[in-house]
C-alpha positions as CSV (number, residue, x, y, z in Angstrom):
1,M,82.1,115.2,133.1
2,S,80.7,117.5,130.7
3,L,80.3,116.2,126.9
4,I,82.9,118.6,125.7
5,K,85.5,117.4,128.0
6,R,84.8,113.8,127.3
7,L,85.0,114.5,123.6
8,K,88.2,116.6,123.8
9,A,89.8,113.5,126.2
10,R,88.8,111.0,123.6
11,Q,90.3,113.1,120.7
12,R,93.5,113.5,122.8
13,R,93.8,109.7,123.4
14,K,93.1,108.9,119.8
15,T,95.8,111.3,118.5
16,L,98.5,111.0,121.1
17,R,98.4,107.1,121.9
18,V,96.7,105.2,119.2
19,R,97.5,106.9,115.9
20,S,100.9,107.8,116.9
21,A,102.0,104.2,117.3
22,Q,100.6,103.6,113.8
23,Q,103.7,104.8,112.0
24,S,105.7,102.1,113.7
25,R,103.6,99.3,112.5
26,G,104.6,99.4,108.9
27,E,102.6,97.5,106.2
28,K,100.1,95.9,108.5
29,L,96.3,96.2,107.9
30,R,94.3,98.0,110.5
31,I,91.2,97.0,112.2
32,T,89.2,100.1,113.2
33,V,86.3,100.2,115.7
34,Y,83.5,102.7,116.1
35,R,81.3,102.3,118.9
36,S,77.7,104.2,118.9
37,L,75.1,104.0,121.4
38,N,73.2,101.1,120.0
39,H,75.5,99.5,117.6
40,I,79.4,98.6,117.0
41,Y,81.1,98.6,113.9
42,A,84.5,97.3,112.8
43,Q,86.4,97.3,109.6
44,I,89.7,95.9,108.1
45,V,91.6,99.2,106.2
46,D,94.5,98.9,104.1
47,D,96.0,102.4,104.7
48,S,98.6,102.1,102.1
49,K,96.0,101.8,99.4
50,G,93.4,103.9,101.3
51,F,90.4,101.6,101.2
52,T,88.2,99.1,103.3
53,L,88.9,95.5,102.6
54,A,86.2,94.1,104.9
55,S,83.6,95.2,107.4
56,C,81.0,93.9,109.8
57,S,78.6,95.5,112.1
58,S,76.0,94.8,114.5
59,Q,73.5,96.6,112.3
60,V,74.2,94.3,109.4
61,L,74.0,91.3,111.5
62,T,70.2,91.4,112.4
63,D,69.8,88.0,113.9
64,L,72.0,88.6,117.1
65,K,70.5,88.6,120.5
66,G,72.0,89.3,124.0
67,S,73.8,92.1,125.7
68,K,75.8,94.6,123.8
69,K,78.9,92.9,124.8
70,E,77.7,89.7,123.4
71,V,76.7,91.2,120.3
72,A,80.2,92.7,120.0
73,K,81.9,89.6,120.5
74,Q,79.7,88.2,117.7
75,V,80.6,91.1,115.5
76,G,84.3,90.2,116.2
77,L,83.9,86.5,115.5
78,E,82.1,87.3,112.0
79,L,84.9,89.9,111.1
80,G,87.5,87.4,112.2
81,K,86.2,84.6,110.2
82,L,86.0,86.9,107.2
83,A,89.5,88.0,107.6
84,V,90.9,84.4,108.0
85,S,89.3,83.4,104.9
86,K,90.9,86.3,103.0
87,N,94.3,85.5,104.5
88,F,94.5,88.9,106.2
89,S,96.9,87.7,109.1
90,N,99.1,90.9,109.3
91,V,96.7,93.1,111.2
92,Y,96.8,95.3,114.3
93,F,94.0,96.6,116.5
94,D,93.0,100.3,116.5
95,R,90.7,100.9,119.2
96,G,90.1,104.4,117.9
97,G,90.4,106.3,121.2
98,Y,87.8,104.2,123.1
99,L,89.0,102.5,126.3
100,Y,90.1,98.9,126.0
101,H,87.0,97.9,128.2
102,G,83.4,96.5,127.9
103,R,82.3,96.2,124.2
104,V,85.7,97.2,122.6
105,Q,87.5,94.3,124.5
106,A,84.6,91.9,123.8
107,L,84.9,92.6,120.0
108,A,88.9,92.0,120.2
109,D,88.2,88.7,122.1
110,G,85.8,87.6,119.3
111,L,88.7,88.6,116.5
112,R,91.0,86.5,118.8
113,E,88.7,83.5,118.9
114,A,88.2,83.6,115.3
115,G,92.0,83.1,114.8
116,L,93.5,86.6,114.4
117,T,96.6,87.5,116.3
118,F,97.5,91.2,117.0
């Protein structure tokens, strides 16, 4: 599959599936995911006010070792602990057009282990 087709497919998944359901979620905070080739980033966003409340990434947590999936799970654990300490319990997971598989799934599992429900 060419690069252009992959980008168009991801954009279609993002707009049609992921973000269209956002309107029905009301006043919940959103956990967004960005996955690059080497790192994974996650942040908690308040869409009503338009700013980021908390964030965590594999680039910031420099002492992490292991495979990319293990690092993604640790990022999820750290962000989950931060969210629980700030009482952000009303959240939903926005995978950003990425398939719920591999590193994205590991990040979500880490968030759940830290105590978040979505």
